[in-house]
N, C-alpha and C positions, 0 to 999 in steps of 0.2 A: 518590162519590169527589171529593175536592177537587183538581182537576188542577193549578192554580197552586201550591198548597202542596206537593203531591207532587213536582212538578217542581223546586221550590226545594230540597226536602229531598234529592232525588236529586243535584242539583248540588252541594250542600254535602258529601254523603257522597263524591261523586266526588273532590272536592278533598282528602279525607282519605286516599284509597287510596294505597298505596305505588306501584302501577303508574302511576297518573296523575302522582304526584309526580315519579317518575323520567323519565317521558316528556315532560311538557309544562311543568312548573313552571320558570319562569325562574330560581328560586333552588334548583333541585333538584340532582341529581347532576352534571349538566353544569356548572352554575354553580360548584358546590363544586370540581369538578376543575379548571376554568379558574382559579379562585382559588388552588388549591394549586400551579398551574404558573406563578404570577406571576413567580417568580424566573427561569424559563426563557423567558418569553414574548418577551423582547427579541431572542432569536436563533433562534426557532423557524421562521422563514420563510427559505426559500432565496433569495427574491427580494431584490434590493438588496444593499448592502454594510453591514457593521457595523464600527464603528471598532475598531482594535486597542487593547490596553491601553497600549502605548507605541510609538514609531516603529519600524516593521518594517524589517529588512534585506532580507527576501524577500517578494515579492508572490504567488508561486506555487511549487508543488513538482512536480518530475518524479521519481517514485520507481521505480527499476528494480530489481525483485525477481527474483533468480535462484533459482527454486523448486527445492528439493532440497538446498541447502547446498554451494556450490562450495568446493573445497579451497584454503584459504589457503596451504597448503604448496607448491602448484604454481603459485601466481599472484603473491602479494605478500609473504608472510612467509618470507623466506629464512633457512634454518637449516642452515649448513654442518656443525654438530656432529651433526645428525641423519644426514647422509650417512655419517659415521664409524660409526654404529650400524646401518647398513643390513644386513638379513639376520640380525642377532643376535636371540636370544630376548628378549622384552620382560621387563625386571626385574619381579619380583613387586610391588615398591612402586608401580609404575605402574598396577597392576591392582586393588589392594586398595581396596575401598570404591567402585569405579567401576561404573556401569551402562552397558551397551552395547546397541545395537539388535540386533546379530548376533554379535559376537565372543565366542568361548568358548575356554576353555583358555588356552594361552600362545601368542599370536601372535608373528610376527616384526616387528621394527622395519622401517620403510620410509622410506628417504631420499627427498629431492626427486627427482621423475622427469624434470624438465626443467631446463636450465641457466638461471641468473639472471645479470643484469647491472644495473649502476646506470645511471640515465638522468636527463637534465635537469640543471639547476643544483642541484636539490635532492638529486640522487644517490639517488633512490628506486629500490629493488630491485623489478624486475619480471621475470617469466620470459619465455622466448621464445615462449610461447603467445599473447601479446598484443602483437604487433609494432606495430600501429597505436597502441594505447593508450600505448606507451612515449613517444610524441611529445607527450603532453599531461599528463605527471605533474606538471609545475610548476603546473598549474591546479587540482590536487586536494589534498585533505587526507585522508590515510589514518588510520583509527582501527584499530589492530591489536590492541586489547585488549577487543574486544567479547566478551561472554559471556552465557550464558542459563541458565535453570534447567531447560529442557526438552530431551530428547534424541530425541523423535519429531517427525515433520514437522508434523502438524496442530497440536498444542499449541504448538510453537515458532513456527509462522507466526502463530497467533492472538496469542501474547504479543508478537511483534515488531510486529504491525500494530494490535492493539487494547489492548495493555497487560494482557491477561488471557489465561491459557492455556485458559480455559473459554469455551464459546459464550455469546453474549448481550451482549458488550460492543461498544461502537462503535469503528469503525476510525479510524485517523489522519485519513484523508481526510474521513470524516463529521464528526469533531470540527472539522476546519478549516472545513468548510462551515457548521457550527453556529455557530462563533465569528466567522467573517469574512464569510460570505455569498458571493455570486457577483458577478463583474464583468461577465459577459456573459449577458444575459437570453435569448439565442437559442440557447445551447448549455448542456448540463449543466455545473455548476461542478465536478463530480467525475466524470472519465471513466476507464474501465478498459479496457485493451487486453491481450489474452492471445495468446501464441505458444508454440510448442513442442509443440502437439498436445493438451495437457491443461491443465486448470485446476489451481491449487495444491491440495495435499492437504486443506487446511482448507476448500476450496470457496469459495463466494461470500461466506462470512461474513467473510473478510479485507478485503472492501470494503463490508461491510454497515453499517447504522446502529445495530444493537443496540437499546439502550434509548432512543436518540434518535429523534425523529420520522423516519419512513422517507423523507421528502423529502430527507434529507441523505445517503442511501446512494449509492454509486457506480453509474454507468450503464455497463454493459458494452457496448462498441461493437466492430464488426467492421472489419477492414482490407480486406475485399473485399465487394462488393455493397452493399446498404443498410447504413449504419452501425449502425442498429437495425432488427431484423426488423419488418416490417409498418409501417414508417415511411411508405412511399409510399401514396398513395390507391389503392384497388382500381380496376380498369378500369371506366370509366363513372361514376366519382364525381369531381366537380370539387372544387377547393379551396373554392369558395363553399358547396357542399353540405356539405363536412366542417365548415366554420365554423358553419353553421346547426345541424348535429347536435351539435357540441360545446357551443354555447350552450344548447340544450335540455337536454343532459346536465348541464351545470353548474347549471342552475336546479334540477333534481331533486336533485343532490348537495347544494346549499345548503339545500334544504328538509330533507334527511336530517340534515345537521349541526345545524340548528336544533332538530330533534327529539331527537337523540341526544347532541350535544356531542362526538362522536368526531372528534378532530383528524385522524385518518387520512383522513377524507372530504375535508378540505381538501387533504391531500397528493394525493389522487386528482385533484382539480380542477387542482392545480398541474402534475402530471405530464402530464395530457392537453393542457394549454395549452403546456407545453414541447415535447411531441411535435409539435404543430401548427407552432410556430415553427421547430423543427428541420428540417422538411421542406425548407426552403430553405437555412438556415444550415449544417446538418450535411452536406448533400450537397456543398456548396461546400468546407467545411473538410476533408472526407475525400477530396477529389478530387486524388490524387497526380499525375494527368496535367498539372496546372497547373505543376508544378515543371520546371525546366530539366534538360537532359541532364547538365550538370555536377553538379547537386545529386544526381541519381540515382546518378551514378558515385561521388560522395563517400560516400554512405550504403550503396551496394550494394543498392539497392532494386529490386524487381520488382513494379510496380503490378499489382493484380489477384490477388496471392497473399498468404497469411497468413505473415508473417515478423516477426522481431524488428527487422530493418532497416526494413521498412515502418512498424512501430509507432514506431520512434524518429523517423522523419521526420514522422509524424502528430503525435507529441508536440510537435515544434517548431512545427508549424502550429497546434496547439491553444494552445500557449503564446503565440503571436503574437496569438491571438484572446481572450486573457485568461481562459482556462480556469484555474481556481484550483488544482486538484489533478489531476494526470495520473499514473495508476498503470499501469506495465507489468509483467506477469508473464511470465517465460520459463521454461518447464518443462524438466527433463531433467538437473539437476545432481547427482542422487543417485548418486554414483560408488562403488558398493559393489564392483563387479567381478563380480557374479553373472551378468552378460550383457554382450555387446559394447557395447550402447548406453549402459551405465552403468559402463564400465570407464575408469580413468584412462589406460590405454594405447590406448583406442579411442574411445568416445563422448565423453570429455572433450575430445578434440581438436576434435570437431565443435561442441560447445557454445562453446568459446573462439572458434572461427572465426565462428560465428553472431553473436556479440556484439561482437567486438573492433572491427571497422571501424565499425559503426553507432553504438556508444556514443561512440567517439572523434569521429565526424563530428558527433554531436549537440552535444558540448561546443564544438567549433570553430564550428559553425554558430550556436549561441546567442551565442557570444562575438562573432563578426563582425557579428551583427545587433543588438548592444547589449542582448541579453536575458539574458545570463548574470549580470549584476550583480544583478538582482532575481529570478532564477529559481534555486531551490535544487534541485540534482540530487543524488539519493541512490542508491547502488548497494550491493547486498549480498544475502546469503541469510539463512536463519533460524538457522543454526549453522555450525560448521566441520567439519573431518574430523580423524580421529585420526592421530598420528604412527606408528602401527603398521599393518601390513597386515591387512586384514580376512580372517577365515577363516569357514568355515561348518561347524558341527559339530566344531570344533577342527581341521579339515583345511584346508590352504592351497589356494586356488583357482587355476585356470589363468590367469585374467585378474587384473589388478591393481586393487585397490580399497581404500578407506579407510572406516571406519565413522563414524557420527555423533559429533561432538565438541562438546558444549555449552560446554566450558571455554574455548574461544578461537576467534575468527574475525575476519576483516577486512572492514570496510566502507569505502567511500570517498565523499567529498562534494565538491561544487564549486559555485561561485557563491553568490548570496544571502547574503552576509556571512560566508562561510567563508574561513578563512585558507588561501591556496594554498601548495603546495610544502612541506608539512610532514607528519610522521607523529606521531600521538598514541598513547602507550601502547606497552607491550612484552609479549611472551609469554616463557615460559621458553626454555631453550636448544634445546628440541625442538619448540616450538610447541604444547605440550599444554595449558597453562593461561595465562590472562592474569595477569600479575604486577605490572604498574605502570600506574597511571592507568586502572583497570578501568572499563569503560562497560557498563552494563546496558541492556536495552530501555527501562526506565523513565527512565534518564538520557538516552537518545537522544530520547525523546518530549519531555521537558522542554526539551532543547536546541533541537530543531527548532521547537517551538512558540515558544520565545523569539525565534528568528530571524524568525518570522512576526509578531512583535509581541504574542504571547500570553503572559500570566503563567499558567503551568500550574497554579498553585494556585487561580487565580480563575475559570478557565473550567471550570465544573462544571454538573452536571445531576442533579437529585434522582431517584434510582431505588433501590428496595429500602431506603428509609429513610436513604440516605447521599448526600452530595453527590459523585457520581462524577466522576472526571476521567481523562484519558488516561494520565497518569503514575502512576496507581494511588493509591488512598487508604490502602492498608495496607502498601505497600512503600516504602522510602526512594528518593528520586530527587534528582538534582542537575542543574544546568545546567553543561555542560562548556565553560567559557569559553575553554579552550585552543584550541578549534576556531574561534574568532571572529577575523576580520580586525581 
């Protein structure tokens, strides 16, 4: 046997095998994949900042999502004509061609359940359920002509936050991180805080990265205990020992990346390093005991408990530390009337009381600290509620509720280049359909990205053969310039 010749032949054949090609060849699948991602490479890292397409009005976003769909007819969209119809059978023309989550047969019309009054120099209509918020209406822009195509919670939440009612798309926060990067390398650039006892119906997908690299997804933090579970070192493990372990792990992961070309391995390294840095920075940022008694009184916070008030104060603290995207979800706004907790004449009172003082304090606090000018604050649910009373099986229920209404809902915005003290768009006389200056979730995304200095047509990512974007590639979208200061 000619050993040198056989060895050479074996080596030659090895280079021809598909397995060897995919595993070790520098021009193999990993190389081709990296080449195909060249158009995405400039923004694939969460570290550092990326320049906007044009000068930005807002540097960061605080998005307050009221999961379940708060009733615009009990908060901001005053409809005196609806009061005149209260208790009457709903006209057939209001029901034809409509899809409802629960309403059947012929429901009764339902007038506003709380008194409204005008407030501030802008004369904004706000119900008595939000007495604190009445004092800041001149700081906000109401968009009363929001509408959506989805009438169930999970698809509507996905559409609002990812631009697509189906799973797999990237969230607004993830797109922001992909496009602009992080300003604070010791904290996640995209932080998620949840209150109300439950996560949104669409789950963690509403702050996920979808087809974008997973390094851009939101990091859910807690308002009590460690901000992130297992962030602290175990007993008996020093910070130096953790550093040595991470260095060894990073070396193994880099070797794995060299072999596979899998970009998620790099994400893993990045997230381990972020967790290490967060051990000091996050503990300090989430320590509400550092705030004064006056600040706690202003927000209505109770350190150590999970609450929307605590999360609003944390949002301000994170904004001070240049966290790019701060997402708050508060569950419990699904006011069907099937039970006390979700009835407009019961649980709705509690939801309003839970958010009124802290969201008002957040606006005032950001303003007095000079942060509101470049912080974009967004408030709203995934859809609105019907102007008729919900029934079940065609029978009126004991408690008062309204069904889902994709045709009209209200959101409000403040800071970050938003024109204060105005209302954009109108609904019909009973608040059933948006009829003037209608704004879709895709319009919303295009508008908010514009305020962040992002051209929504240009920030794209190749997936499934298309240059995907937040404002959707198949649906029309526009920048609502009426909202701009």
